[in-house]
Every structure is written in structure tokens, then in C-alpha cells.
N, C-alpha and C positions, 0 to 999 in steps of 0.2 A: 450472172457469173459469181455473185457474192457468196454463193453456197459451195463453190468449188474449193478444194484443198489447195494449199500452196504448191504442192508437187504438180498438180494438174495445171494450175495457172502458169507455173514456171515452164512446163513443157510447151504449153501453147505460146507463151511469150517468146521462148527460144526459137519457135517456128514462125515467128513474125506477127503474132496476134497483138494488135494495138490495144484491144479491149482487155486482154489478160494483163498486159503491162500496166494499163491504167488502174485495174483492180489491185494489183500488187502495190502500186504507188499509193493508192488511197488507204490500203491496209497498213502500210508501214511508215508513211510519211510522219504522222503524229508521234509515233514511238521513237523514230529515229531522230527527229528534231529534239524531242525531250532528252534523249540520251546524249546527243551532241551538245545541247545547251548545258547539261550537267557537266560535261567535260570542258566546254569552252567558256561558259558563263556569259554567252552573248547569243541572244535569240536570232537576230538578223543573220549573223554569220552562220549559225547553225542551220537555218532554213536554206541559205545559199549553198552550203556544203551538201545537204541532202538532195536538193534539186539538181545540183551539178552531178552528183553520183548517179542519180536516176537517168539523167541525160546521157551520161557515158554508158550506162547499162544498155540503153536503147540503141545508141550508135554502134556499140560493139556486140550486139546480141548474136551475130553470126559466129563470133569467135569465142563466146563464153563457154566455159566448161565448169558448171557449178555442181560439185559432187557432194557438198554439204547442204544443210537446210538453207533455204533462201534467207530466213531470218538471221542465222548466224553469219552468212556471207555478207549481207548488207550492213550488219552491225560492225563487222570487222573492217569493211571499207570506210565507214564513218569514223571509227576509232583511229584508223591509220591516217585519214585525212586530217583529223583534229590534231594528232601528234605532229604531222608535217607543218601545220600552221603554227604550233607552239615552237617548233625548231626555227622556223623563219623569223618569228617574233624575237626569239632569244638571240639570234644572230644580229638583228637590227639593234636590239637593246645593248648588247655587248659592244657593238661598233660605236653607238652613241656614247657609251661610257668611255671608250677608248679616246674618242675625239675630245670629249670634255676634259678628261684627266690628263691626256698626253699631247694634245694638239695634233697637228697633221705632220707627221715625220716622213711619210712615204707617199709620194705621188710621182712615180716615174713615167707613167703613161698619160697621154692626153685624156683618155676616158676616165681614168682614176681621178685625175685632177678635176674634171667636170663633175663627177659624182661627189667628190669631197666638197666642192663649193656648193653644190645643190643641197647636200645634206647639212652642211654647216649653216646655210641660209635657213633651212627648215628648222634646225635646232634653235637658231636665234629667234625665229618667229614664235616657236613654241614657248621659249623662255619669256619672250616679250609679252605674250598673252596671259602669263600667269598673274594671279592677284599680286598686288604690290609687295606685301610682306613675304610671300613665297618666292617671288622673283629675287628680292633682295637677299634672302637667306640662301637660295639656290646659288646665286652668283658668288656670295661670300664663301660658301662651302666648296663648290665645284670648280670655280674659276680662280678665286683668291686663295683657295686651299686652307682656309681657316678651320679650326676645330669647332665643334658645337659649343664648347666652353668659351672660346674666344669670341664667337658670334654672340653668345649670350651676354657676355660682358660689354661688347661693343654696342649692342642694341638695347641693353638693359632689360632683357626678358629672361625667363627661366630656360635652362637647358632642355627640359621636356617640351617647352613651347617651340624651341628651335627645331628639335627632332620632329615634332608634329608637322610644322610647316615644310621642312625638308622632305618628309615622307609624302605629304600631299602633293608637293611639286613634282617629285619623281613619278608618282602614280599618274598624274595628269599627262606628263610627257610620255610615259609608256603607253597610255591609252591612245594618245594621238599618233604615236609611232605605229600602232597596230593598223592604222588606216593606210600606211605606206609600205605594206608588206610586199609590194610588187617590186621594190627597189632591191637589187642584189649587190652586195659589197664584198670586196676581197679584204680579208683580215689575216695578216701573217699569224701563223699558229702560235709563235712564241710571244705574241703581244696580246693575246686574247685574255680578257678579264673574266674570271669565273666568280 
């Protein structure tokens, strides 16, 4: 089947041919993972996204109506899924910033209260697992609300060193939060940090 054109394979696949589907998967998996990795900067997530998209294609083959090239269609699916992942991560990051900067001002429902406690616990664990200097600077900056200059004077290190440690700490926390993208939070629109 490897000599067949995409259009022929697509027609066979839409008629239920598992071999045609497998051939399309083999043809496009590497390209799509590479494309997704370029967007996401994470190979494992990229492979998961591509595999999930192909599983959905197989499961929904009876209702698919692909009028453009298969290549363009699957590249668009990958791009949209990557953008959705970015949106999810952005919401979680902004929620974490809100909690860190403002505390928990709103928890009217039991579910919100449980989520807030779980999320605060997760943040505490992430902060606690930072290297000692990063943890200290992160707490002084985000919890004690000291400026980088004040932290520099208190710890007797340069302002650029404070900035570097703060940046490393935030990046480590963001990376860990990516692993918890399945948690969904309510954030009042007027309190969102941009």
C-alpha cells in the first residue's frame, strides 16, 4: 500500500480499511510529531497529541468529511490541539499567580474550596522542592512582596543574581504545573493577571 497516493488511502480509510489507516499513520506520524514538538517544545506531549488525534480519526471515520488534503487536515488538527494545550497551561499559570499574589479571596462553593486547598498544597510542594536559594528568593518576592533590590540587600547578592534565581524558580514551577493540566479552575475575569 505504500505506493498509493494519500487520496486513495484516505478513501480506503474512510471506507473502514485498517491497512490504509495504518499507512497514513506511518506516513504522517514523524512529520506531525516534529511539527507539534516545534510548537510545544515537548516531544512526549507531542507524541501523545499525534497518537490521540489518529485514535480520534479512526473512531470517527464514519462521520469524517475531509475535503482538503489529508496532510493539511491533520496538520491543522495538531496545531489546534497544541493551541488548546497552551490555553490550558496559561489558565493554570495565571491562577497560580493569582493565588500567590492575592491569596484566596473567593471560595463560596465546597468544590472551589477543595480545589483551592489542593492547588495551594501543590504550589507549596512545588515551592518546597525548589533549590534552597530559589525557594528563599521566590518566597521573599512572591509571598513577602519584597522588590528584587530589597532582596538583593537582604541576601547580600546582586540584583541580577536575584532576577536569575527568581526566573529559574518560576520556570520550574511552570514546568511542574504543565503536568497538572487536567485540573480546571474558575477565575473571575476581573481578577485575571495578564
